[in-house]
C-alpha positions as CSV (number, residue, x, y, z in Angstrom):
1,G,-17.5,30.6,-6.3
2,L,-16.2,26.7,-5.5
3,A,-17.8,24.4,-4.2
4,N,-17.0,23.4,-0.5
5,P,-15.1,20.0,-0.8
6,A,-15.9,17.3,1.1
7,S,-14.0,16.7,4.2
8,S,-10.7,14.5,4.6
9,S,-11.9,11.0,4.7
10,V,-8.1,9.9,7.0
11,A,-8.0,11.3,10.2
12,S,-5.0,13.1,11.5
13,E,-3.0,11.7,13.8
14,T,0.4,10.4,14.2
15,G,0.3,7.0,16.3
16,Y,1.5,5.0,13.4
17,F,5.0,5.9,14.3
18,A,6.9,6.7,17.4
19,D,10.1,8.4,16.6
20,A,9.8,11.4,14.7
21,A,13.1,10.7,13.2
22,A,11.4,8.1,11.0
23,L,10.4,11.6,9.4
24,L,13.6,12.6,8.7
25,S,14.8,9.4,7.3
26,R,12.0,8.3,5.2
27,H,12.5,7.6,1.7
28,T,11.2,5.6,-1.4
29,S,13.3,2.4,-2.7
30,R,13.2,1.4,-6.1
31,V,15.6,-1.9,-5.6
32,F,15.0,-4.2,-3.3
33,A,17.5,-7.1,-1.7
34,P,16.0,-10.7,-2.8
35,D,15.8,-11.7,1.2
36,P,12.4,-12.4,2.6
37,L,10.9,-10.2,4.8
38,P,9.7,-11.5,8.0
39,V,5.9,-11.7,8.4
40,A,6.1,-10.1,11.8
41,R,7.3,-7.0,10.7
42,G,4.6,-6.7,7.4
43,E,1.8,-7.3,10.1
44,N,3.3,-4.7,12.1
45,L,3.3,-2.2,9.3
46,L,-0.2,-3.3,8.6
47,Q,-1.3,-2.7,11.8
48,R,-0.1,0.6,12.5
49,V,-1.2,2.0,9.2
50,F,-4.6,0.5,8.7
51,P,-6.3,0.2,12.0
52,T,-9.3,-2.1,12.0
53,S,-11.9,0.5,10.9
54,W,-10.6,3.7,9.7
55,W,-11.9,4.5,6.0
56,P,-15.0,3.3,4.8
57,G,-15.0,1.5,1.5
58,T,-11.3,0.7,1.2
59,E,-9.8,-2.4,0.2
60,V,-6.5,-3.2,1.6
61,S,-4.8,-6.0,-0.8
62,V,-1.7,-8.0,0.2
63,A,0.5,-9.7,-2.6
64,A,3.3,-11.9,-0.4
65,W,5.9,-13.3,-2.4
66,N,8.8,-13.7,-0.1
67,V,7.8,-13.5,3.3
68,N,8.8,-15.7,6.3
69,G,6.1,-17.1,7.8
70,L,3.5,-16.3,5.4
71,K,2.5,-18.7,2.5
72,P,3.1,-16.7,-0.9
73,G,-0.2,-15.3,-1.8
74,L,-2.9,-12.7,-2.4
75,Y,-4.6,-11.5,1.1
76,R,-6.7,-9.2,2.2
77,W,-6.3,-7.0,5.3
78,C,-9.6,-7.5,7.3
79,D,-10.0,-6.4,11.0
80,G,-6.4,-6.6,12.2
81,K,-5.8,-10.1,10.2
82,L,-4.7,-11.1,6.9
83,I,-7.5,-13.3,5.1
84,S,-6.5,-15.6,2.2
85,L,-8.2,-15.1,-1.1
86,G,-5.7,-17.4,-3.0
87,A,-2.3,-17.6,-4.9
88,A,0.0,-14.4,-5.4
89,P,-0.5,-12.2,-8.2
90,D,2.0,-12.5,-11.1
91,R,4.8,-10.1,-10.4
92,E,5.0,-9.5,-14.4
93,L,1.3,-8.5,-14.3
94,A,1.4,-6.6,-11.2
95,T,4.1,-4.5,-13.0
96,A,1.9,-4.0,-16.1
97,N,-1.0,-2.7,-14.1
98,C,1.4,0.1,-12.2
99,A,2.8,1.4,-15.3
100,G,5.7,-0.7,-16.1
101,Q,7.0,0.7,-12.5
102,T,9.1,-2.8,-11.4
103,A,9.8,-1.5,-8.3
104,A,6.2,-2.1,-7.1
105,A,6.3,-6.0,-7.8
106,S,9.7,-6.6,-7.0
107,G,10.1,-6.6,-3.1
108,A,9.2,-9.3,-0.5
109,L,5.3,-8.0,-1.1
110,A,3.3,-5.7,-2.6
111,I,0.4,-3.5,-0.6
112,W,-2.5,-2.0,-3.1
113,L,-4.9,0.5,-1.1
114,S,-8.1,0.9,-3.1
115,V,-10.7,3.6,-2.4
116,L,-14.2,4.3,-3.4
117,T,-14.6,7.6,-4.6
118,D,-16.8,9.6,-6.8
119,S,-15.8,10.5,-9.8
120,G,-19.1,12.3,-10.6
121,R,-17.6,15.1,-7.7
122,P,-14.7,16.2,-9.0
123,E,-13.6,17.7,-5.3
124,R,-14.4,14.1,-3.7
125,Y,-12.3,12.6,-6.4
126,L,-9.4,14.9,-5.9
127,L,-9.5,15.2,-2.2
128,D,-9.4,11.5,-2.2
129,L,-6.2,11.5,-4.1
130,V,-4.9,13.3,-1.6
131,D,-5.8,11.0,0.9
132,L,-4.2,8.4,-0.7
133,G,-1.3,10.4,-0.6
134,R,-1.2,11.1,2.8
135,V,-1.7,7.7,3.6
136,G,1.3,6.9,1.5
137,Q,3.4,9.0,3.7
138,R,2.1,7.0,6.9
139,V,3.2,3.8,5.0
140,C,6.8,5.0,4.6
141,M,7.3,6.4,7.7
142,A,6.3,3.5,9.8
143,A,7.9,1.1,7.0
144,T,11.0,3.4,7.9
145,E,10.7,3.2,11.2
146,I,10.6,-0.7,11.4
147,G,13.0,-1.3,9.0
148,I,11.3,-2.0,5.8
149,A,12.4,-0.5,2.4
150,A,9.3,1.2,0.8
151,F,8.2,2.2,-2.7
152,L,4.8,4.1,-3.3
153,S,3.0,5.0,-6.8
154,P,-0.3,6.3,-7.8
155,A,0.2,5.1,-11.4
156,V,-1.8,2.2,-11.1
157,Y,-4.5,1.1,-13.8
158,D,-7.4,0.8,-11.5
159,R,-9.6,-1.7,-13.6
160,P,-7.2,-4.2,-14.3
161,T,-5.5,-4.3,-10.9
162,C,-8.8,-4.2,-9.2
163,S,-9.4,-7.5,-11.5
164,M,-6.4,-8.8,-10.4
165,L,-7.3,-8.3,-6.7
166,G,-10.7,-9.3,-7.0
167,I,-12.1,-6.1,-6.1
168,E,-15.6,-4.8,-7.3
169,Q,-16.3,-1.8,-8.5
170,A,-13.3,-0.7,-10.2
171,D,-14.8,2.2,-11.9
172,Q,-15.1,3.7,-9.0
173,R,-11.9,3.3,-7.4
174,L,-8.2,4.7,-6.9
175,T,-5.7,2.7,-6.2
176,Y,-2.1,3.4,-4.7
177,V,0.6,0.7,-4.9
178,F,3.3,0.0,-2.3
179,G,6.7,-2.4,-2.8
180,L,7.9,-3.4,0.3
181,G,11.2,-5.3,1.2
182,V,14.6,-5.4,2.5
183,E,16.3,-2.2,0.8
184,A,19.5,-3.7,-1.9
185,S,21.7,-1.4,-0.2
186,N,22.1,-2.9,3.2
187,L,23.3,-5.7,1.8
188,P,26.6,-6.5,3.1
189,T,29.4,-5.6,0.4
């Protein structure tokens, strides 16, 4: 028989969104307007989806390229705050590190969610990948509810991405990327 896979690391909850309509209207975006995103919206999203203690071994990194009220740079979300790590990653490098998907690095900011996994235990690795997808849906629903366009992808080259973000243990990590910003279709015509 199959070995019992480890249990999910992501608790089932719905506290990250208030209106079920967000579930029905969520979608991903591949094109963002050049408009800046207010820092309060970005922090609201991070607070909703990534509470202060929620998934051990997880790093939440943020590249702020065009965020009103936040200096462009690379940040780590720790204990409910953005901690500055230095200069923002180059958008072209960020794109290259996610299989050339330009939407990941063309918004006002990007978030990388990187979790430690056990690649020697296929059931753990698969469950962690599914859990990242669950969190990805949370990001999309919360973003929709607060008026942020979102793109998500698991197509991330873990080793170069972790190097770009200053994250250790790249060979033991799974990473998702989220591009966030103002949706291009919301521009006045």
